[in-house]
C-alpha positions as CSV (number, residue, x, y, z in Angstrom):
1,M,106.6,138.6,101.8
2,T,105.4,135.5,99.8
3,T,102.7,135.8,97.2
4,L,99.5,133.7,97.3
5,F,100.8,131.6,94.5
6,E,104.0,130.9,96.4
7,Q,101.9,130.0,99.6
8,V,99.8,127.6,97.6
9,E,103.0,125.9,96.1
10,Q,104.6,125.6,99.5
11,A,101.5,123.9,101.0
12,A,101.1,121.6,98.0
13,A,104.8,120.6,98.2
14,A,104.4,119.7,101.9
15,I,101.4,117.4,101.0
16,R,103.2,115.8,98.0
17,A,106.1,114.9,100.3
18,K,103.7,112.7,102.4
19,T,102.0,110.8,99.5
20,K,102.5,109.5,96.0
21,L,98.9,109.8,95.1
22,S,97.7,112.6,92.7
23,P,94.2,113.4,93.8
24,K,91.6,114.4,91.2
25,I,88.7,115.2,93.5
26,G,88.8,117.6,96.5
27,I,86.3,117.2,99.3
28,I,85.5,119.7,102.0
29,L,83.6,118.3,105.0
30,G,81.7,120.8,107.2
31,S,80.3,120.8,110.7
32,G,79.6,117.3,112.0
33,L,80.4,115.7,108.6
34,G,84.1,114.8,109.2
35,N,83.4,111.1,109.7
36,L,83.0,110.7,105.9
37,T,86.8,110.2,105.8
38,E,86.3,106.8,107.4
39,E,85.3,105.7,103.9
40,I,88.6,106.9,102.4
41,Q,91.4,104.4,102.2
42,A,94.0,106.8,103.5
43,D,97.5,107.1,102.1
44,A,98.4,110.1,104.2
45,S,96.8,112.0,107.1
46,I,98.3,115.5,107.8
47,E,97.3,117.9,110.5
48,Y,96.7,121.4,109.3
49,G,99.4,122.6,111.6
50,D,102.0,120.6,109.7
51,I,101.0,122.2,106.3
52,P,102.6,125.6,105.6
53,N,100.2,128.6,105.4
54,F,97.2,126.5,106.6
55,L,95.0,128.0,109.3
56,K,93.8,126.4,112.5
57,S,90.2,125.2,112.6
58,T,88.5,126.3,115.8
59,A,84.8,125.4,114.9
60,P,83.1,122.6,116.8
61,G,83.1,119.3,114.9
62,H,86.1,120.2,112.8
63,K,89.1,117.9,113.3
64,G,91.6,120.0,111.3
65,R,93.4,117.6,109.0
66,I,93.9,116.7,105.4
67,V,93.4,113.1,104.3
68,V,94.8,111.9,101.0
69,G,93.7,108.5,99.7
70,T,91.2,106.7,97.5
71,L,87.4,106.8,97.7
72,S,85.4,104.5,95.4
73,G,88.6,103.7,93.6
74,K,89.3,107.4,92.8
75,P,92.2,109.4,94.3
76,V,90.9,112.2,96.5
77,V,92.0,114.8,99.0
78,A,89.6,115.6,101.9
79,M,89.5,118.4,104.5
80,E,88.2,117.3,107.8
81,G,87.0,120.7,108.8
82,R,87.1,124.1,107.2
83,F,87.8,127.7,108.2
84,H,85.2,130.5,108.6
85,P,85.1,134.3,108.5
86,Y,83.7,134.3,112.1
87,E,86.9,132.7,113.3
88,G,88.6,136.0,112.4
89,Y,90.3,134.8,109.3
90,D,90.9,136.5,106.0
91,L,88.9,135.1,103.1
92,A,92.0,134.5,100.9
93,K,93.5,132.4,103.7
94,I,90.2,130.6,104.3
95,T,90.1,129.5,100.7
96,L,93.8,128.7,100.2
97,P,93.2,124.9,100.7
98,V,90.9,125.0,97.6
99,R,93.8,126.4,95.6
100,V,96.1,123.7,97.1
101,M,93.7,121.0,95.9
102,K,93.9,122.5,92.4
103,A,97.7,122.6,92.6
104,L,97.7,118.9,93.6
105,G,95.7,118.0,90.4
106,C,92.0,118.2,91.5
107,D,89.6,119.3,88.8
108,T,86.5,118.8,90.9
109,L,85.4,120.0,94.3
110,L,82.7,118.4,96.5
111,V,81.7,120.7,99.3
112,S,79.4,120.0,102.2
113,N,78.0,122.0,105.1
114,A,75.5,122.0,107.9
115,C,72.8,124.7,107.5
116,G,69.5,126.1,108.6
117,G,66.4,125.4,106.5
118,M,64.1,128.3,105.6
119,N,62.1,126.5,102.9
120,P,58.9,125.2,104.6
121,Q,58.9,122.2,102.3
122,Y,62.2,121.0,103.8
123,T,62.6,119.2,107.1
124,K,65.4,118.7,109.6
125,G,67.8,116.0,108.4
126,D,67.2,116.6,104.7
127,I,70.1,116.8,102.2
128,M,69.9,119.7,99.7
129,L,71.8,119.8,96.5
130,I,73.1,123.3,96.1
131,E,72.0,124.7,92.7
132,D,73.1,128.3,93.3
133,H,74.2,130.6,96.1
134,I,74.0,134.2,97.5
135,N,77.0,135.8,99.0
136,L,76.1,138.0,102.1
137,I,79.4,137.4,103.9
138,G,80.4,140.9,103.2
139,G,83.6,140.1,101.4
140,N,85.1,138.2,98.5
141,P,88.3,136.0,98.4
142,L,89.2,137.4,95.0
143,I,89.6,141.0,96.2
144,G,93.1,142.3,95.7
145,P,95.7,141.9,92.9
146,N,94.9,139.0,90.6
147,D,97.5,136.4,89.7
148,E,96.7,135.0,86.3
149,R,98.5,131.7,87.3
150,L,95.6,131.1,89.7
151,G,92.7,132.3,87.6
152,P,91.2,135.1,85.6
153,R,90.5,138.6,86.9
154,F,86.7,138.4,86.3
155,P,85.5,134.7,86.6
156,D,82.0,134.0,85.3
157,M,79.6,132.8,88.0
158,S,76.6,132.0,85.8
159,Q,76.9,128.3,86.7
160,P,79.0,127.9,89.9
161,Y,77.5,124.4,90.6
162,C,77.9,121.9,87.8
163,K,74.6,121.0,86.3
164,K,75.9,117.6,85.1
165,L,77.0,116.7,88.7
166,I,73.7,117.9,90.1
167,A,71.8,115.7,87.6
168,L,74.1,112.7,88.4
169,A,73.6,113.2,92.1
170,K,69.8,113.3,91.7
171,E,69.9,110.1,89.6
172,I,71.9,108.3,92.3
173,A,69.5,109.6,95.0
174,V,66.6,108.0,93.1
175,E,68.4,104.7,92.7
176,Q,69.4,104.6,96.4
177,K,66.0,105.8,97.5
178,L,67.5,108.9,99.2
179,P,65.1,111.8,99.1
180,V,67.0,115.0,98.3
181,Q,66.1,118.7,97.9
182,Q,67.5,121.2,95.5
183,G,67.8,124.9,96.2
184,V,69.8,128.1,97.0
185,Y,72.3,128.5,99.8
186,V,72.9,131.9,101.3
187,A,76.1,132.5,103.2
188,V,76.3,135.0,106.1
189,T,79.2,135.9,108.4
190,G,77.9,134.5,111.7
191,P,78.7,133.3,114.3
192,N,75.3,134.2,115.8
193,L,72.3,132.6,114.2
194,E,69.7,134.9,112.6
195,T,66.8,136.8,114.0
196,R,63.2,136.2,112.8
197,A,63.3,139.3,110.7
198,E,66.6,138.2,109.1
199,Y,65.2,134.8,108.2
200,R,62.2,136.5,106.6
201,F,64.6,138.7,104.6
202,L,66.8,135.8,103.5
203,R,63.8,133.8,102.4
204,G,62.4,136.8,100.6
205,I,65.5,137.2,98.5
206,G,65.4,133.6,97.3
207,A,67.4,131.5,99.7
208,D,66.2,128.1,100.8
209,V,69.0,127.5,103.4
210,V,71.4,129.6,105.3
211,G,74.9,128.9,106.6
212,M,78.3,130.5,107.4
213,S,80.6,128.9,104.8
214,T,80.9,127.3,101.4
215,V,80.4,130.3,99.2
216,P,84.0,131.7,99.4
217,E,85.4,128.2,98.7
218,V,83.1,127.8,95.6
219,I,84.1,131.2,94.3
220,V,87.8,130.2,94.5
221,A,87.0,126.8,92.9
222,V,85.3,128.6,90.0
223,H,88.2,131.0,89.7
224,S,90.5,127.9,89.6
225,A,88.5,126.3,86.8
226,M,87.2,123.5,89.0
227,R,83.7,122.0,88.6
228,V,81.7,122.0,91.8
229,A,79.0,120.0,93.5
230,G,77.6,121.2,96.9
231,F,75.6,119.4,99.6
232,S,73.8,120.9,102.5
233,I,72.5,119.0,105.5
234,I,69.6,120.8,107.1
235,T,70.2,120.6,110.8
236,D,67.5,122.9,112.1
237,M,64.4,124.7,110.8
238,C,64.5,128.5,110.6
239,L,60.8,129.3,110.1
240,P,60.2,132.8,111.5
241,D,56.6,132.1,112.7
242,A,57.6,128.8,114.4
243,L,61.2,129.5,115.4
244,E,62.7,127.4,118.2
245,E,65.9,128.1,120.1
246,A,68.8,126.3,118.4
247,H,71.5,124.3,120.3
248,V,74.9,123.5,118.8
249,D,75.0,120.0,120.2
250,E,71.6,119.1,118.6
251,I,72.8,120.7,115.3
252,L,75.9,118.5,115.3
253,A,73.9,115.4,116.2
254,T,71.5,116.0,113.3
255,A,74.4,116.4,110.9
256,A,76.1,113.2,112.1
257,A,72.9,111.3,111.7
258,A,72.2,112.6,108.2
259,E,75.8,112.0,107.2
260,K,75.1,108.3,106.7
261,K,72.9,109.3,103.7
262,L,75.4,111.8,102.4
263,R,78.1,109.1,102.5
264,V,76.1,106.9,100.2
265,L,75.5,109.8,97.8
266,V,79.1,111.0,97.7
267,K,80.7,107.6,97.4
268,E,78.5,106.7,94.4
269,L,79.0,110.1,92.8
270,V,82.8,109.8,93.1
271,A,82.5,106.3,91.6
272,R,80.7,107.5,88.5
273,M,82.9,110.5,87.8
């Protein structure tokens, strides 16, 4: 049975065989956000099924491939679609691509998601810069034996999202006249959306938005000594006293429309790194 470290090396070797680029920035694109890869000058595009130890993405709006190329003149590797606990996958396998990005040479991870907004000052279509998170998924990708080659046994999580990258993103947003929010993301298991009572609870413990991803990947990125910037697109409002029924097609459409703003922000952020 291969170790996690060996699985990472196998996947990284398969990607290296397809490209001569050494990416420095990893990007994970969530629900409805995969079109950002159109901005990447691709050197290689690899289906997840062609990469050893990668899972299959089954979520709507997730194409399921790795793109290696240049964005704003910088070498990057991007995931068009991610994996989720609600798909029945183990957290260590879900987050393996982050470790592969690190093995390829990435020292920075940009992660995006579609989420529900619980802060009444937000509105559908807003972009939120993630400043912190709450893990309510019910598991942790670091559980089990720790391989020091991948990271320390007890990684510090006092600053999972890089303050310098947040400040730079806010500066770019002002220059580009892109209104952005800044707040706390809470991750739950899904796949069902939350009840009114659950939204009240999540808001009460300090969360501004809720989703079903991102946090496990960020935990592994921190474990891997990567700096992280996170972006949430608010696709529906989750206000308990004015809650409307959510529809997946409308959520994906909102994410796709807001992606145009996120493209500008991410491209300029990468350019200034």
